[in-house]
Steps between C-alpha positions, in 0.01 A plus 500: 500500500508441879774631722588369844391797708271730303131420566397714204649238271261242643201722426637570152540127436144440615388773261690332217321174578157666492584681176618174341177327603299767315731513198526123451124463553436739213727320251440174318310369201237764585667837551338732755630860475644616830316831473172306497568315828336763727183491290503121483531477877275781620260603222156344552377557141734351240477468124562175312881502494533621857258237629701233315824636651344493847394138456849400382672697775287395794417143402829387340797734533488625859461156659786375287747780576413492870561124506831559318608755761395271786670195349823685427517639852430163662755315285773754574420498872511120513830503311654750743390282791653185350824685428520608863415152626768333287741797516526462124401762239415220254226348717128514419185308607550226241825403673325294769208375294235757594430605141518148359265369770248772420540427129439129554183572697373732227585253221313223683201735535503578127522134394280342768273779614415702191730794571252749650660753732287374790683166467833632372572743784454254790691230310800727440485625857495147642776390261729781615437420867563127453823562308613751762421263788688215331803717430506628857459163670755331276745787512503546876688171535811690388654806665459841341328552166680226303239237582214729401671574170559132423140414591380780273701362208342158549148642534547712187603188308204295626250778432647554153459132420139493623420816304638326191283196574181705533591696188526168314156398628333830407269530201539769234304773682673427830837490328444844351403637841804337658734640237389860541469469877853361537636799308314744722195707415292781647217455251273345765506810722164618632365709785378181666848347503651824625245517779607152610875535452588861581395519870663164577827567313535856633442382857763225468739749337463740794558214743817405312634856505478499880790253507751742348711502817520121500602499133773752573624275778497195272743675266757486780465121524274268696731485802524878520122535456451254786730704722294808415194329648328347196374142515633374168289188447176680576601799287590276209165321527306828511674655198463186290132470591431864417673456164286195425186692597597769249609284209230231505193719428699721265614209283136391472407842362797575273683176423876490490669841482875482533789734581299773678574351840864453404598818315300773677628445858852459365482837324345672802775361722765650270342846544372502858724245664393203709286673765168318472310787657541672162569198282167323555260789419725618218501150349121489516474840332754435225364148442155650440645752252707233322208263446274784389748584225543133408122458470479813286765358264319166490179674389645732235777285348278283276168685486218400496635181662722500808814325612511300825643731761743234622666513156553876537644479851737220398612671179578822690595367841734224385744711296473789747595280793778338299638844422496584872692184581759566229539859611561397862718200395 
C-alpha cells in the first residue's frame, strides 16, 4: 500500500483509513446504509430511522472506531520503538513489563477503586511508570539491553502473580469486568475518553517519531550509535519513558490487546525496510487500519453480541506471525 518514495501512496493510505472509519462505523448490529451517511451527518431535519442512525453513529460508533484507530496506531508505534531499542523484530512493550505494570494498576483500580475510568486511567498510568522505572534501574546494572530484558521478565512474572491474586479477591461483578478487560475491549469508548486520550497520545507519538535518526543509529549497535554522537543511556531512558507514557493510558481505556505492536511493525519493515523515518509513521497508519478491521470483525462475528477485540487480534495475529517466521526460516 505504501512505497518508499512515492508521497501519493501516503495520501492514498490516509484516504483508505478515513474510508474504513466511515465504513466500519456504519456496520454492526444496527446497519446504517452508506448512502445515508451524508444525510445523517448534515441534514438538520431527520425522520425516525435517520435520527436513530445519527444517534447510533455519533454517540456509539464514531467514538469507538476513532479509539480503535488511535489504539492501533499507538500500539504499532510503541512496538516499532521497542524493536529498534532491542534490535529485535520480536520485541514489544510487554517485553520489559510496561504492559503488565499498566494492567496491574488497572486491575487494582477495578478491585479496590470501583473501576471508573477516572480511577482506572491514573492507576494504569502509574503502574506502567513504576514497572518501567523498576526495569530500567534494575537493568542498568548490566551492560547493553540484557539486564533490561531480564528485569522485564521478572517484573512480568511479579505483575502476573499480583494480577492473579487480585482476580482471586474480586467479586462476581468485578471478575466479569476483569475477564472482558483482560481480553481487550473498545466497548467503553466515548467522546469524553477520546478528548482525554487523543491529544495526549498523539503528542507523545509525534515526540517519539522525532527520534527516528536515533533509532536508525541503534540498529547499527550501541557502540556505533555512540560514535555517531548519540548518548545511549539518555536515549534509552527517553524511548522507554515515551513508550510507557503511550501504553499506560491506552491499557486503561482498551485493556490488553496483543500482537498489533508485534506484527504490524514487522510487516512494515519487510516492505519499507528499516529506515524509521518511514517505518514509524507507516506503522502508526497500518496499526490504525489493522485494529479498525479487527474491531469490525469483533462486532459483526456474533451479532448482536461482540467478541473481545483481543481475541480477534490473537486469533489472526498469532498464526499470521507464525507463518512469517516459517516462511523466513
